[in-house]
N, C-alpha and C positions, 0 to 999 in steps of 0.2 A: 587615524585609519587603523582598523583592526582586521586581520585576515583570519578566517576560520576554516578548519577542515570539517566539512559537512558530514563526515563519517564519525567524528568525535564530539562535535558541538552542533546541535540542531538549532535552527533559528525559527522563532515565532514572529510573524508579522502581525502586529496588534490591531490592524484596522484603522489606526489613527496616524499612520505614517511612521511608526516606530518599529524597530526590530529588537527582539529580546533573545539573547543566546541562552541555551540550556545545555549544560554538560551531559553527555551520554554516559550513564552509569549502568552497571549490570542490571539494576532494577528499574531502569527508565520506563519501559513499557508497562510494567506492573503497577508503578506508582504514578503514571502519567496524569490520572485524574486529580491528583493533589498538587500538580505543578501549576504555579501561576501562569497564565496565558495559554494553558493547554487547549482552550477552546478556539484559539486564534489559528491562523494559517501557519502550518508547519512546513518547513523546507528541510529536507534531509537527503543524504546520499547513503544508500545501503547496498551491501553485497548480499547476494543470495547464493546459497550453495545447495539448492535442491528445491524443496517445496515449503511454502508457508504452512505452518502446522495448524493455523486457525484461519477461518474466514474473517473478513473485516468488512464493516459497513459504516459509511458516513452519512447520517440522515439529514444533515443541514447543508451539505454542499458537495460539489463535484471534486474529484481528485485528478491531478495531472501526473502521469507517469512517463518520464522520458528515459528511454533505454540507452544507457551509455556503453555497456558491454554485454555480450552474450545475447541470447534469444529466448527469453522465458515465454512460457505459455500461460496466458491469463484465463482464468475461469470466472464467469459472472453468473450469478443466480439472481434473476430479475424478480420484481415483486409479483409477477404473474406465474412464478415457478419455473419459467423457462431457463434452461441451462445453456450457456454459450461459451465458446472458447475462441481465443485468437492468439497466434504466436506473433511476436514483434521482434524485429531485428534491430541492431544498434542504429541509433539515430531516429528510430520510430517513437511516436508518442501515442499514448492511450489516454482518453478521458473517461474516467470511471463515472458513470451516472450517479447522481445523488440517490441514496437509498438502495443501491445495488450491492449485494454481498459479492465479494471478490477475493481472489487469492491467486498465487502464481506458483509454478513449478518448472523445473528445468533439469536436464541431464548434466549440464555443465554450469559453472559459476556464471553469474551475471551481476550487473551493477545498474541501479536505477536512481534517478533523481526524482524525488517525491515532492509534490507541492499539494498539500492537503489542507482543506478546511476541516478542522478536526472536531468541531463542536458536536458532542454527543456520540463520538465514535464508539462502536461496540464490536465485540468479537464473539465467535462461537466456534466450537471444535469442528474439524473435518471428520465426518463419520464414515463408517464402512458403506453406508447407503450413498453418500456423496461420491465415494470412489467408484461404486458400481454404476451410478448414473453417468459419471464421466467416461468410464470404459465403454458403456453402451453408445454414448455420443460419438466417441472416437471410432468405434467399429462401423457406424453408419456413414461416416465421412471419409 
């Protein structure tokens, strides 16, 4: 039996009943594409201290986000261009639709358990236009 700290060792479920640990190094996300099993389901716990600096999208599957601490606001950009936001309290769960761009931001630290089918995951920067669209949406609601 091996115990893991999901903030220091991420786990990939290989789809065949196995679990493969991967040490989290400073360049983990930059080099993830070269990590064996990177296309499998990834389980991680991550702290957030503000906003994700990039949008993220998983074209091959949905992602489950379980809020452990804090109350981040999630932004979703759907395939039809629609922008949506939702704030989630501790104990809440978000299912990110397959193919939806998403990111999170918060005024205070938060902690999330991620269960991600990562095949083909891609990222793009958050732009000034994205921030302006978000501001407009918040002003309307």
